[in-house]
N, C-alpha and C positions, 0 to 999 in steps of 0.2 A: 430481480433486477438484472439486466443484461450486463455483461462484462464491460461494454462500451460506456455505460453510465457510471460504473465504478471508476473507470479510468478518468472520466470527466470530473467526478467528485474529488478523486485524489489529486488531479492536476490543479483544480481550483483551490484546494486546501494546502498546497505546497508552501505558500508564503505564510507569514505570521497572521496577516489579516484574515485570510481564508481559513486558517487553522482555528483561530479564535472564534470566527463566525460559526464554523461547524461545531466546535465544542460548546459554544453558547446555546445553539439550537438543541443539541443533544442533552445538555444539562438542564435546560429549561423544560424540555418535555419530560425528562425523568423527575424533575422537581414537581411538576403538576401531578404526575402519577403518585409520587411518594407523599405529597401533601394529602392526597385523598385516602391513602391506606396507612399512614404512619400511626394513627391511633390504635391500630390492631397489632402493632409491633412493639417490642420492648424499647425502653428509653435509649436513644442513641443508635438503635439498630437501623433506622431509616437511612442514616448517612452512609452506612456500609453498602447499601444497595446501589450506590453510585459506582462501585467497582466494575460491575458488568458493563455499565455505560461507558466507562473509561476504556475498557478493552474494545468495545465495538467502535467507538470513535477513533481509537488508535488504529484499528484494522482498516477503517474506511479512509481516514485522513492522514495517517502517518504519525511520525513521532511528535511533530509540533502540535498536532491536534490532540494527541494523547496527553502531552504535557499540559496544554491549555485546559483540557477537560479535567485533569487532576486538580489543578489549581482552582478552577471554577467550582468543581465539586467540593473542594475543601471549604471555600468561603460560603457556598450555598448551604452545605451541610451544617456548618457552624451557625449560620444565621437562623436557619429554619428548624434544626433538629437537635442541637445541643441544648441541654437545660439552660434556661435563661433565654428562651426562644425569642426571635425577632429583636435581638440585641447582640451587639458585638462584645458580649461579656462572657467570661468563663468563670463560673463560681467554684468549680471543683478542680483540683490539680490533676485528677485522673482524666478529666476531659481534655486537658492540654496534651496529656500522653496519647489519648485516643486520636486527637486531631493530628498530632505529629506522625503517629504511625499511619494514619489514613493517607496523608499526603505523600509519605515516603513509599508506601506500598502502591499507591496510585501511580506515582512517577515510575516506579519499577515495572509495574504491569504495562503501562503505556509503551515504555521502551522495549520491553521483552516481546510484546505483541508485534510491534513494528519489525523488530529483528527477525522474528519467526516468519512473518509474511515475506520479508525481503529474501530470506533464505529459501522459502518455498518458490518464489519467483525465479531465483537463481537455479534451483533444481529443475524447474520446468524448462528454462532456457537450455540447460545442459541436456535434458532429455530430447528436446527438439533438435539439438545439434547431433546427438547420437543417432536419431532417426534419420536425419539427413545423410550422415556419413554411411549409415547402413544402406540407404537407398542408392547413394552414389556408388558404393562398392558393388551393389547388385548390378547396377547398370554397366559399370566398368567390366565386371566379370562376364556379363552376357553379351556386351556389344563389342563388335570388332571394328565398327566404323567410328572414326574420329568425330565425324559430324554429329552423330547421335549423342556421343559423350559430351561434346561441347554444348549442344542444344540443351541437354539435361542440366548441366552445371549452371548455365546462364539462367534458365527458367527457374531453377530452385533458388538461386541467390536472389533473383528478382522477386520471387514470391515471399521469401522470408525477410528480406530487408525492405526498408521504406525509402528507396532511392528512386530517382527519376529514370535511370537507365543502367544497364549492366553491359559491359563490353569485355569480350574475351580476345586477347591478343596472343598469338602464337609466334614463337621465334622461328624465323626461316633463315636461310643462308644470306639473303640480302637485307635482313633486318626484321623488325616486328611487323606483323600483318594482322589486321582486324579479321578474326575468324568468324565470330558470331556476336550478335548484339540483340538486346531486347529493350525497347523503350529508349527514350532520350534521342538526341540528335547524333548523327554519325560523326565520329571524330576522325580526322585525317591522320 
């Protein structure tokens, strides 16, 4: 999947409605798979297989989607896989402990996954900034012409940011003067 599609999915799931929709689709698909294989697993083990689903949904949709998938996984696991299946009953106190641990671990995994990916995005942004500074330093060290430096700075800022135009003004004795621009309308 291309990075653009990931961005669109993340953007669509930023609100609670989108997050719940993403979580519902993920938990639904996982439930279909788990219903077909749970007879091969130990009692109550199928519900634990929602954990990777929670991590994936949190990675795709963010913290809200992770929290929603944890809660949906809790109720779905309870209904379909905890003994007393297809009922909202718990016959063993140990199952309450399992359900409680499941939801707490699921919530924690969703939050941690989102934080980890957010920090990764921050590190990528810092890396891009360092690359830009390195390239800028290289141009400044090589170039003697002010025009070349200004052109480089404006083109790099325009390519890295999502703005309509970039203007570089230089101070002269009689005031500020537009020295170089890329995109946008000329400002006076």
